C-alpha positions, 0 to 999 in steps of 0.5 A: 112093521114089528121090527120097526116098532121094536128098534126105532130109537124111542128116546130120540122119537119121544123127544123130537115129537115134544119138540115139534109140538112145542115148536107148533105152539110157539109158531102160533104165539109168535106169528099171530100178531104179524099174520093179522097186522102185517099180512092181513090174514087169519092169526092162525094162518102160519099155525095151520100152515105149519101143521100141514108141513108136520103132516106132509113130513109125518107122511113121508116119514111113514113111507121112507121108514119102510125103505132100507138105507141102500134104497135111500142111496139109489134114490139120492143120485137121481134127486141130487141131479134134480136138485142141481138143475132146480138150482140152475133153474132158479138163477135163470128164471127164478124171482128174487125173494129178499133179493135172493133167488133161492125159492120156487113160489108156488103160491100157497107155499114156497120151496127151497131147493137148497134146503133139500140138497143138504140132506140129499147130499148126506145120503149121497156121500154116505152111499157113495163112500160105502160102495167105493170103500176099496177105492178110497186110496185113490185120488179120483174115487176120494175126491169126485163127490167133493168136486160135485158138491163144490159145484153145488156150494158154488150155485148156492153162494150165487144165489146168494145165500151165504148161511146155507153155503156155509152150513152145506160146505161144513157138512160136506167137510165133516163127512170127508173128515169121518169117512176112511179115505187115505190119510195123505189124501185128507191132509193135502186136500184139507191143506188145499181147502184151507188155502182157498178159504183164505183166498175166499176170505180176502176176496169177500172182504179184503179186495176193495168192495169184495164180492158180497151184496150190500145186504150181506156186508151189513150183516157183518156189522153185528157188534153193539147192535143197539147203537144201530137199532134204527139201522142194521142193529135192529133185529139183534137189538130187538132180540136182546130186549125180548130175552131181557123181558123174559128173565128167568121165568118169562112173561107168559105164553102169548105175552110177548111185546116184541112180536108186536112188529118190532122183530121182522117175522118173529116166527122164523129165524128170531122165534128163540127170542120169543121163546125166552120172552114168553117162557124164560131163560129156564125154558131156553136152557131146557130147550138147548139140553134137549137139543144136546140129548138129540144130538147125542142119541144121533151120534150113538146111533151113528157109532153103533152102525156096522158100515160107513153108509149108516154112520155117515148118514148119522154124522151128517144129519147130526151136523146139519142139526148142530149147525143150524142150531149154533148159527141161529142161536149165535146170531140172536146173541150177537156173536155172529152175523144173522144168516137167516138160518132157521132154528130146528123143530121151532122156526116156521118153514115148510122146506126146513120142516119136511127135510128135518123130519126126513133126516130124523127118519134116515137116523131112525132107519139106521137104528132099525137096521142096527137092531135087526143086525144085532138080532141076527147075531 
């Protein structure tokens, strides 16, 4: 335990705690009106639930931090198979929520398997490429896990969940580029994937109606949203209004007007707009700077790792967090379609919160092992 405390990355730990506490406060501020007026529950409903999610995540973290990264790899194979099975079960027997088969509804909470599978895949790939490092000159050993991930991506896509599919594929792609695979294999694989992407874009948008659902196609109509405020531009336009209301210093904590049912579920995908409205653009900029600091610390830990396993874990987690931040903020700013991607540390959600804590715990475990190795030298 002393070694854990000694070698844990304290700057990363302190900033993550600050962000989780701040996010919990903002979840309450953004959700109390919707909870009472729309769902007829206590104004504290989502605040209490998010607090429970954080406590559950903390419990998992306290257990995970005691296991070494090799143990994570051992568990990842079984968890990956369980996650794939759960995605199949969802498609066959699941109940649609927002017209997508992405959640198991347990009453008190909903569990999203596709969220967990992102972290499980990062661990699986890191462990696989470390154990098979001497075989990475062959096509089979290099591309076997990528083929497995392609099956997972396909299952997520047909739920349908385009945002999660994009993030999942990007995480796998970054890891593939980061590991020491034969350059010829990398080049030819990337060239083939680029061709598939071009073909996929044509299938999605160029072949008549395409394969996207109508609700997904509506999200690509995101330019000049306030011209369609009564239609598809409602969400993004109200985000603009919230940000404009906030100005530099905000209207004060709890004083948002856009959370009064103008923004649907403002405590999830749109919480950054509420933060800026209540606390101002200055707070929004500080939040982004803290995000940059977290990503920097994770990359530093990954760079110090002496093996592929630890490096891939860190690079994968950094990519995971970066993509969630980027896609969420670009969607709110109207620079890309809204895809329902939560904002790290801020958005309400059990599956994402627990996965984020697990991901950061994995990074901290890599930091601990880096410190122990330096001590031995």
